[in-house]
C-alpha positions in Angstrom: -12.0 -24.3 -58.0 -14.0 -21.9 -55.7 -13.4 -24.3 -52.8 -9.6 -24.2 -53.5 -9.8 -20.3 -53.6 -11.5 -20.2 -50.2 -9.0 -22.6 -48.7 -6.1 -20.4 -49.8 -7.8 -17.1 -49.0 -8.6 -17.8 -45.3 -5.0 -18.5 -44.2 -3.8 -15.5 -46.2 -6.4 -13.2 -44.7 -5.7 -14.5 -41.2 -2.0 -13.8 -41.7 -2.7 -10.3 -42.9 -4.9 -9.6 -39.9 -2.3 -11.1 -37.6 0.3 -8.7 -39.0 -2.1 -5.8 -38.5 -2.5 -7.0 -34.9 1.3 -7.0 -34.4 1.5 -3.5 -35.9 -1.2 -2.4 -33.4 0.8 -3.9 -30.6 4.0 -2.1 -31.6 2.1 1.2 -32.1 0.6 1.0 -28.6 4.1 0.2 -27.2 6.0 3.0 -28.9 3.6 5.9 -29.0 4.9 8.6 -26.5 7.1 5.9 -25.0 9.1 8.5 -23.0 5.9 10.1 -21.6 4.2 7.0 -20.1 4.9 5.6 -17.6 5.4 9.1 -16.2 8.4 8.1 -14.2 11.8 6.8 -15.4 12.7 4.5 -12.6 16.2 3.7 -11.3 15.6 0.0 -12.2 15.3 1.2 -15.8 18.3 3.6 -15.8 20.6 1.0 -14.2 20.1 -1.3 -17.2 21.7 1.2 -19.6 24.3 2.5 -17.1 25.4 -1.0 -16.1 25.8 -1.8 -19.8 27.8 1.4 -20.4 30.1 0.6 -17.4 30.5 -3.0 -18.7 31.6 -1.8 -22.1 33.9 0.8 -20.6 35.6 -2.0 -18.6 36.1 -4.2 -21.6 33.1 -6.4 -20.9 34.3 -7.1 -17.3 32.4 -6.5 -14.1 33.7 -4.5 -11.1 35.6 -7.6 -9.9 37.4 -8.0 -13.2 35.5 -11.1 -14.4 35.1 -11.3 -18.2 31.6 -11.8 -19.6 29.9 -11.7 -16.2 26.6 -13.6 -15.8 24.9 -11.4 -13.2 25.1 -7.7 -12.3 24.5 -6.0 -9.0 21.5 -3.7 -8.4 20.7 -2.4 -5.0 23.0 -4.8 -3.1 21.6 -7.9 -4.9 22.7 -9.7 -8.1 19.4 -9.7 -10.0 20.3 -8.3 -13.4 21.6 -10.5 -16.3 20.3 -10.7 -19.8 18.6 -7.3 -19.7 22.0 -5.6 -19.2 23.6 -7.5 -22.1 20.8 -6.4 -24.4 21.4 -2.8 -23.5 25.0 -3.2 -24.7 23.5 -3.1 -28.2 22.7 0.6 -27.8 25.6 1.8 -25.7 27.0 3.5 -28.8 24.0 5.8 -28.8 23.2 8.8 -26.5 21.1 7.9 -23.5 17.4 8.4 -24.3 14.4 7.1 -22.5 12.7 5.9 -25.7 15.9 3.9 -26.5 16.3 2.3 -23.1 12.6 1.4 -23.1 12.3 0.8 -26.8 14.7 -2.2 -27.0 12.8 -4.3 -24.5 9.5 -3.0 -25.9 10.4 -4.3 -29.3 11.5 -7.6 -27.9 8.2 -7.9 -26.0 6.7 -8.5 -29.5 7.8 -12.1 -28.9 4.8 -12.6 -26.6 1.9 -11.8 -29.0 3.9 -13.5 -31.8 4.6 -16.7 -30.1 1.2 -16.8 -28.4 -0.6 -16.4 -31.7 1.5 -19.1 -33.4 0.8 -21.4 -30.4 -3.0 -21.0 -31.0 -2.5 -21.5 -34.7 -0.1 -24.5 -34.7 -1.0 -26.4 -31.6 -4.6 -25.4 -30.5 -5.7 -25.2 -34.2 -7.7 -22.1 -33.5 -9.2 -20.5 -36.7 -9.1 -17.1 -35.1 -5.6 -17.3 -33.8 -4.9 -14.0 -35.5 -6.9 -12.2 -32.8 -4.2 -12.9 -30.2 -2.1 -9.7 -30.6 -5.3 -7.6 -30.6 -6.3 -9.1 -27.3 -2.8 -8.7 -25.7 -2.6 -5.1 -26.9 -5.7 -4.4 -24.7 -4.3 -5.9 -21.4 -3.5 -2.9 -19.1 -0.8 -4.7 -17.0 1.1 -5.7 -20.1 0.6 -2.3 -21.7 2.2 -0.6 -18.7 5.1 -3.0 -18.1 6.0 -3.7 -21.7 6.6 0.1 -22.0 9.3 0.1 -19.3 12.9 -1.2 -19.3 12.1 -3.5 -16.3 13.3 -7.1 -16.8 9.8 -8.5 -16.0 8.2 -8.1 -19.5 11.4 -9.3 -21.2 11.4 -12.5 -19.0 7.7 -13.1 -19.5 8.0 -12.7 -23.3 10.8 -15.3 -23.4 8.7 -17.6 -21.2 6.0 -17.4 -23.9 8.6 -18.3 -26.5 9.7 -21.2 -24.3 6.1 -22.6 -24.2 5.7 -22.3 -27.9 9.0 -24.0 -28.8 8.4 -26.8 -26.2 5.0 -27.5 -27.8 6.8 -27.6 -31.2 9.2 -30.2 -29.7 6.3 -32.2 -28.2 3.9 -32.0 -31.1 6.0 -31.5 -34.2 9.6 -32.6 -34.2 12.1 -33.6 -31.5 14.6 -31.2 -33.1 12.9 -28.4 -31.4 14.1 -29.5 -28.0 17.4 -27.5 -28.0 15.7 -24.3 -29.2 13.1 -24.8 -26.4 15.8 -25.2 -23.8 17.6 -22.1 -25.1 14.4 -20.0 -24.8 13.8 -21.4 -21.3 17.4 -20.4 -20.4 16.9 -16.9 -21.8 13.8 -16.6 -19.7 15.7 -17.9 -16.7 18.4 -15.4 -17.1 16.0 -12.6 -18.1 14.3 -12.1 -14.7 15.2 -13.5 -11.3 11.7 -14.6 -10.2 11.4 -16.6 -13.4 14.3 -18.9 -12.4 12.0 -20.9 -10.2 9.1 -20.7 -12.7 11.3 -22.0 -15.6 12.8 -24.8 -13.5 9.4 -25.9 -12.1 7.8 -25.8 -15.6 10.6 -27.9 -16.9 10.2 -30.5 -14.2 6.4 -30.7 -14.7 6.9 -31.1 -18.5 9.4 -33.8 -17.7 6.9 -35.7 -15.6 3.9 -35.1 -17.8 5.7 -36.2 -21.0 8.3 -38.6 -19.7 7.3 -41.4 -22.1 7.9 -39.1 -25.1 11.2 -37.7 -23.7 12.8 -41.1 -23.0 11.6 -42.8 -26.2 14.5 -41.3 -28.1 17.9 -41.7 -26.2 19.6 -39.5 -28.7 17.2 -36.7 -28.1 17.2 -36.7 -24.3 21.0 -37.2 -24.1 21.5 -34.3 -26.4 19.0 -32.2 -24.4 20.8 -33.1 -21.2 24.1 -32.0 -22.7 22.5 -28.8 -23.9 21.0 -28.2 -20.5 24.4 -28.6 -18.8 25.9 -26.0 -21.2 23.0 -23.5 -20.6 23.2 -24.0 -16.8 27.0 -23.6 -16.6 27.0 -19.8 -16.3 24.5 -19.9 -13.4 26.4 -22.7 -11.7 29.7 -20.9 -12.0 28.1 -17.7 -10.6 26.7 -19.7 -7.6 30.2 -21.2 -6.9 31.9 -17.8 -7.1 29.1 -15.9 -5.2 27.8 -18.5 -2.7 26.1 -15.8 -0.5 24.3 -14.0 -3.4 21.1 -16.1 -3.4 20.5 -15.8 0.3 21.3 -12.1 0.2 18.8 -11.6 -2.5 16.1 -13.4 -0.6 16.9 -11.3 2.5 16.8 -8.0 0.6 13.3 -8.8 -0.8 12.2 -10.0 2.7 11.4 -13.6 1.7 10.0 -15.7 4.4 12.2 -18.6 3.2 15.2 -17.0 5.1 13.2 -16.2 8.2 13.2 -18.3 11.4 9.7 -19.9 10.9 9.3 -23.6 10.6 9.4 -25.5 7.2 5.7 -26.3 7.6 4.9 -22.6 8.0 7.0 -21.7 5.0 5.2 -24.3 2.8 1.9 -22.9 4.0 2.9 -19.4 3.1 4.1 -20.5 -0.3 0.8 -22.2 -1.1 -1.2 -19.2 0.2 0.8 -16.8 -2.0 0.7 -19.1 -4.9 -3.1 -19.1 -4.7 -3.1 -15.3 -4.4 -1.2 -15.2 -7.7 -4.2 -17.1 -9.4 -7.0 -15.1 -7.7 -9.3 -13.7 -10.4 -10.1 -10.7 -8.1 -6.5 -9.7 -8.2 -6.2 -10.0 -12.0 -9.5 -8.8 -13.4 -10.6 -6.0 -11.1 -8.8 -2.8 -9.9 -6.7 -3.4 -6.7 -4.8 -1.4 -4.2 -2.4 -4.2 -3.4 0.3 -3.2 -5.9 2.4 0.0 -5.8 0.6 2.8 -7.6 3.4 3.1 -10.1 2.6 -0.5 -11.2 -1.1 0.2 -11.7 -3.3 1.7 -14.3 -5.8 3.8 -12.3 -9.4 2.5 -12.7 -8.2 -0.6 -14.7 -7.8 -4.2 -13.6 -4.6 -5.9 -14.6 -6.7 -7.6 -17.2 -10.1 -6.3 -18.4 -12.9 -7.9 -16.4 -14.8 -8.7 -19.6 -12.0 -11.2 -20.5 -12.7 -13.4 -17.5 -15.6 -15.4 -18.9 -13.4 -16.2 -22.0 -10.5 -17.1 -19.8 -12.6 -19.6 -17.9 -14.0 -20.9 -21.1 -10.5 -21.5 -22.5 -9.4 -23.1 -19.2 -12.4 -25.4 -19.2 -11.5 -26.5 -22.8 -7.9 -27.3 -21.7 -9.0 -29.2 -18.6 -11.4 -31.3 -20.7 -8.5 -32.1 -23.0 -5.8 -32.4 -20.4 -4.6 -35.6 -22.1 -3.7 -33.6 -25.1 -0.2 -32.0 -24.9 -1.2 -28.6 -26.3 -3.8 -27.9 -23.6 -1.7 -29.6 -20.9 1.2 -27.2 -21.5 -1.0 -24.2 -20.8 -2.3 -25.8 -17.6 1.2 -26.5 -16.4 2.3 -23.0 -17.3 -0.6 -21.5 -15.4 0.2 -23.6 -12.3 4.0 -22.8 -12.5 3.9 -19.1 -13.4 2.9 -17.7 -9.9 5.6 -19.8 -8.1 8.4 -17.3 -8.5 6.3 -14.5 -6.8 5.1 -17.0 -4.1 8.7 -17.2 -2.8 8.2 -13.6 -1.6 4.8 -12.1 -2.0 2.2 -11.1 -4.6 3.3 -8.2 -6.9 2.4 -7.6 -10.5 6.1 -7.4 -11.5 6.9 -10.8 -10.1 3.6 -12.2 -11.5 3.7 -10.8 -15.0 4.5 -14.2 -16.5 1.1 -15.4 -15.4 -0.3 -13.2 -18.2 1.2 -15.6 -20.7 -1.1 -18.6 -20.1 -4.0 -16.3 -19.1 -3.8 -14.5 -22.4 -3.6 -17.7 -24.4 -6.5 -19.2 -22.4 -8.5 -16.1 -23.1 -7.8 -16.3 -26.8 -8.8 -19.9 -26.8 -12.0 -19.0 -25.0 -12.7 -16.4 -27.7 -12.2 -19.1 -30.2 -14.7 -21.3 -28.5 -17.2 -18.5 -28.3 -16.8 -17.6 -31.9 -17.2 -21.3 -33.0 -20.4 -21.6 -31.0 -21.7 -18.3 -32.5 -20.7 -19.6 -35.9 -22.9 -22.7 -35.5 -25.9 -20.4 -35.0 -25.2 -17.3 -37.0 -23.8 -16.6 -40.5 -20.9 -14.4 -41.1 -18.7 -15.4 -38.1 -15.7 -14.0 -39.9 -17.4 -10.6 -39.9 -18.0 -11.0 -36.2 -14.3 -11.8 -35.6 -13.2 -8.8 -37.6 -15.6 -6.6 -35.6 -14.2 -8.1 -32.4 -10.7 -7.2 -33.6 -12.0 -3.6 -34.3 -13.4 -3.4 -30.8 -10.1 -4.7 -29.3 -8.2 -2.1 -31.4 -10.4 0.7 -30.1 -10.0 -0.5 -26.5 -6.2 -0.6 -26.9 -6.2 2.8 -28.5 -8.5 4.3 -25.9 -6.3 2.9 -23.1 -3.1 4.2 -24.6 -4.7 7.7 -25.1 -6.0 7.7 -21.5 -2.6 6.7 -20.1 -0.7 9.3 -22.1 -3.1 12.1 -21.6 -4.5 11.5 -18.1 -1.8 9.2 -16.6 0.4 12.1 -15.3 -2.4 13.1 -12.9 -3.9 9.7 -12.0 -2.1 9.7 -8.7 -1.1 12.7 -6.7 1.9 11.1 -4.8 5.0 11.7 -6.9 7.4 10.9 -4.0 9.5 7.9 -3.0 6.5 5.9 -2.0 4.5 7.0 -5.0 5.4 7.6 -8.6 9.0 8.6 -8.1 8.5 11.2 -10.8 11.1 13.8 -11.9 14.3 12.2 -13.2 14.0 13.3 -16.8 12.3 16.7 -16.0 14.6 17.6 -13.1 17.7 16.9 -15.1 16.6 19.3 -17.8 15.8 21.9 -15.1 19.3 21.4 -13.5 21.0 22.0 -16.9 19.0 25.2 -17.4 19.7 26.4 -13.8 23.4 25.8 -14.2 23.4 27.7 -17.4 21.8 30.7 -15.7 23.8 30.3 -12.5 27.2 28.9 -13.5 28.8 29.5 -10.1 26.1 27.7 -8.2 27.1 24.6 -6.2 24.0 22.3 -6.4 23.1 19.7 -3.8 20.2 17.5 -4.8 18.2 15.6 -2.2 18.1 11.9 -3.1 15.0 11.1 -1.0 12.4 11.3 -3.8 13.4 8.1 -5.6 15.4 4.9 -5.3 19.0 5.1 -6.4 18.7 8.7 -7.5 22.4 8.9 -8.3 21.9 6.3 -11.1 19.0 8.3 -12.5 21.1 11.5 -12.5 24.1 9.7 -14.1 21.8 8.5 -16.8 20.5 12.0 -17.7 23.5 14.3 -16.7 26.5 12.1 -17.3 29.8 11.8 -15.4 30.9 13.7 -13.5 27.6 14.8 -12.1 27.1 18.6 -12.0 25.3 18.2 -8.7 26.2 16.5 -5.4 23.7 14.1 -3.9 22.9 15.0 -0.3 20.4 16.6 2.1 20.4 19.3 4.7 20.9 16.7 7.4 24.6 17.6 7.8 23.8 21.3 8.3 20.9 20.4 10.5 22.9 18.1 12.8 26.2 20.0 13.0 27.1 23.7 12.6 28.6 23.5 9.1 28.8 26.9 7.4 27.2 27.3 4.0 29.4 27.9 1.0 29.1 30.8 -1.4 26.4 29.9 -4.0 25.4 26.7 -2.3 22.0 25.8 -3.6 19.8 22.9 -2.4 17.2 21.1 -4.5 14.5 19.8 -2.2 11.2 17.9 -2.6 8.1 19.4 -1.0 8.3 17.5 2.2 11.9 18.6 2.9 11.1 22.2 1.9 8.1 22.3 4.3 10.3 20.9 7.1 13.0 23.5 6.3 10.5 26.4 6.7 9.6 25.1 10.2 13.2 24.6 11.3 14.3 27.3 13.8 18.0 26.8 12.9 17.6 28.3 9.4 16.8 31.7 8.1 17.2 33.8 4.9 15.5 31.0 2.9 15.2 32.1 -0.7 13.5 30.1 -3.5 15.4 30.6 -6.7 13.4 28.3 -8.9 10.6 25.6 -8.8 9.9 22.6 -10.9 6.2 21.8 -10.7 4.7 18.3 -10.5 2.4 17.2 -13.4 -0.6 18.2 -11.4 0.7 21.8 -11.1 1.8 21.7 -7.5 5.3 22.7 -6.6 7.6 19.6 -6.9 11.3 20.6 -6.5 12.5 23.8 -4.9 15.9 25.4 -5.7 16.8 27.2 -2.5 19.6 29.1 -0.7 19.6 29.7 3.0 21.7 30.5 6.0 21.7 29.9 9.8 19.5 31.8 12.1 21.1 34.0 14.8 21.9 32.2 18.0 21.9 28.7 16.4 25.0 27.7 18.2 23.1 27.2 21.5 20.6 25.0 19.7 23.4 22.7 18.4 25.1 22.5 21.7 21.9 21.4 23.5 21.1 18.8 20.8 24.6 17.4 20.9 24.5 17.1 24.7 21.2 15.3 24.4 22.5 12.9 21.8 25.5 11.9 23.9 23.3 10.6 26.7 23.6 6.8 26.9 20.5 4.9 25.9 19.1 2.0 28.0 16.9 -0.8 26.8 15.9 -4.2 27.9 16.1 -7.2 25.6 14.9 -10.8 26.4 17.8 -13.2 25.9 18.8 -16.6 27.4 15.4 -16.8 29.1 16.0 -13.6 31.1 15.8 -9.8 30.7 19.1 -8.3 29.8 19.7 -4.5 30.3 21.8 -3.0 27.5 23.4 0.4 27.5 24.3 1.8 24.1 24.8 5.0 22.2 22.1 6.7 20.1 21.2 4.7 17.0 19.9 6.0 13.7 19.3 2.5 12.1 17.7 -0.4 13.9 16.9 -1.0 17.5 19.3 -2.7 19.9 17.4 -5.9 19.7 18.2 -6.0 16.0 21.9 -6.7 16.8 20.9 -10.0 18.5 18.1 -11.3 16.1 20.2 -13.6 14.0 19.1 -11.9 10.8 21.9 -10.8 8.6 19.6 -8.6 6.6 19.1 -6.3 9.6 21.7 -4.1 11.3 22.2 -1.3 13.8 24.2 1.8 13.2 25.3 4.5 15.5 24.0 8.0 14.9 27.5 9.5 15.5 29.3 7.5 18.2 32.6 5.9 17.3 33.3 3.4 18.8 30.0 1.6 19.2 29.9 0.5 22.8 27.4 -2.0 24.3 27.2 -2.8 28.0 25.1 -5.9 28.9 24.1 -6.6 32.5 22.6 -10.1 33.1 20.3 -11.2 35.9 21.7 -14.7 35.8 25.2 -15.7 34.6 25.5 -17.3 31.1 28.2 -19.7 29.9 30.3 -18.2 27.1 33.5 -19.4 25.3 33.5 -17.1 22.2 31.7 -14.2 20.5 31.1 -13.7 16.8 30.4 -10.2 15.3 29.0 -9.7 11.8 30.7 -6.7 10.3 31.1 -5.0 6.9 33.8 -3.1 4.9 35.2 -0.8 7.6 38.6 -1.7 9.2 37.6 -2.3 12.8 39.1 -2.8 16.3 37.0 -5.0 18.5 37.3 -5.2 22.3 35.4 -7.4 24.7 35.5 -7.0 28.5 33.5 -9.5 30.5 33.0 -10.0 34.2 32.5 -13.5 35.4 30.3 -14.7 38.3 33.3 -14.3 40.7 33.7 -10.6 39.8 36.9 -11.2 37.8 37.4 -9.0 34.7 38.7 -10.5 31.4 39.6 -8.6 28.3 39.9 -9.8 24.7 40.8 -7.8 21.6 40.6 -8.4 17.8 41.0 -6.7 14.5 39.1 -6.9 11.2 40.4 -5.7 7.9 36.9 -5.5 6.4 35.4 -6.9 3.2 32.8 -5.9 0.7 30.4 -8.6 2.0 29.3 -8.8 5.6 31.2 -11.5 7.4 31.7 -12.9 10.9 34.7 -12.0 13.1 35.1 -14.5 16.0 36.9 -13.9 19.3 37.8 -17.0 21.2 38.0 -16.7 25.0 40.2 -19.7 25.5 37.9 -21.2 28.1 34.3 -21.1 29.2 33.3 -18.2 31.5 30.1 -17.7 33.6 29.4 -14.2 32.4 27.4 -11.8 34.5 28.3 -8.6 32.6 29.8 -7.8 29.2 31.1 -4.7 27.5 31.5 -4.8 23.7 33.3 -2.1 21.7 33.6 -1.8 17.9 35.7 1.1 16.6 35.9 2.1 13.0 39.6 2.8 12.5 39.5 4.9 9.4 37.1 7.4 10.8 37.1 9.8 13.7 34.1 10.9 15.6 31.3 11.6 14.7 31.0 8.6 12.5 28.5 5.8 11.7 29.5 2.4 13.0 27.7 -0.6 11.6 27.0 -3.9 13.3 24.8 -6.6 11.7 24.7 -9.3 14.3 26.2 -10.6 17.6 26.4 -14.3 18.3 27.4 -15.7 21.7 28.8 -19.2 21.9 
């Protein structure tokens, strides 16, 4: 009878302690959720705003497609499942705690599935410690409190591993749920696409005998996989350039001009970086500060011995499916980041196998202690108390001290201010109803999205800078007020063109320094002469030399404000040149030695454009060719055929934006000579 009571009590106690661990996890996710992280990033706001726009269009995207698979963010299609989840809260007012709270709640999948994995498949007696351990991991604490897709994808990857192990070790009926979880992780976060596919291939190879022992199971799995992959395949067919565009925007070396051997070498190097203990267990300055907990490693360094202990246990039992799954996951998880470069957001899925290996290592240590000491359950409970205290201390430190951890609140720092500045703008408009506000967007990415989130449509402010007033003599309107970050305000004070600068209000940064200035101003006397001199200087043609065709080519062009002239001939569609104000964009090329040409292709964008090419052949004869482009949303080539091959010694190219006068910006992505 006592033995039976003990057998029943232990699982019940473990379950209760596990539930307490999950409660600790949720508490440390939701406490002061709108206060830390201290920023509310555009990549968070866009989740809710895209969902709202989707619902407003009747669940159609901007192109009119019903139930779209992917959504655009910053010129790339990298949002999917996270937007559809936000549809669940579109009936509620926008609130940071709601936008973050939904993915924070779903991140509970990670400690839940990881704990069950240790209980069901690794047979760990202290499986219930898993949520306590995960609650104390700094990188997961930070990112699971944001609305970024990365924690959502990693949580679903954890579920995928657990359900796959169920299929492999319990019952074949778990195959379809495992595939569904893998698909959700695949659609949850773009870097996980490669991770999930690679994991699946490795599982297929490692367990091929088991898979193909039941034709009914693998045929059903193949059919399920086809259904789950169909939305992705449809998107790829309808948006064939999206994948390459995404890689170019994130500056992946896979779309660069280096050799395949060099690409493979870079991939392996960055894959190894994603497994480097120095990166994970000790403070680093590699990641952006907004993705770091100051003074903390991504994982506490004290966890490292237990991680290694757990890894050693899995390696020794690599023939056993439960340990082998974790080894495969550890090897596959950094692969998505390795396509670009090491960054904690892209690498967050690595925490899934690392956390489970650490929990397994703790189990091994407790078992060894239990063989020598009595009361190992007391030791385990004390360990849970220590992890609880560590998680609580970390949460308090972040909420209380996090706002002043880093003093850079600008674009390249914390990008702080969306929530606070929006409240300040409302108060300022209430006090100055006639004011015409212009907000500088330079302090954050996609500032318009952040402002839409907090201030709604139509925005009570215009997004813009003083650049227009600084470049051209544009009179200020009555009540025109500019909201400027410190760098722009300091530059304004030093600018001789402006006078009568009055600061109407200031929003301080968390460290007490002045953050955003509400200012009015006017032009200084005699400013017209300064503008005239600057315009005359800008209109002077620029001359550069570029190496092409094995020779030095002299190119005359107007002043550019994006790119260098060599950018127009680098064959990279992710780079472009843009005129500062000249329309048309005119390039004159003088060659030392003649070059054979029969056509020219220009990569252009959305503007309607007139194209004119004048070339002089080796005999001195001039030839003129003209073309027209109606423009499209995606950059595209426009080809002019010469009708025959010419030996060209000089060439003049003109691209005119037809719907704009001058000054105007004319864009050109690439020039290809054939």
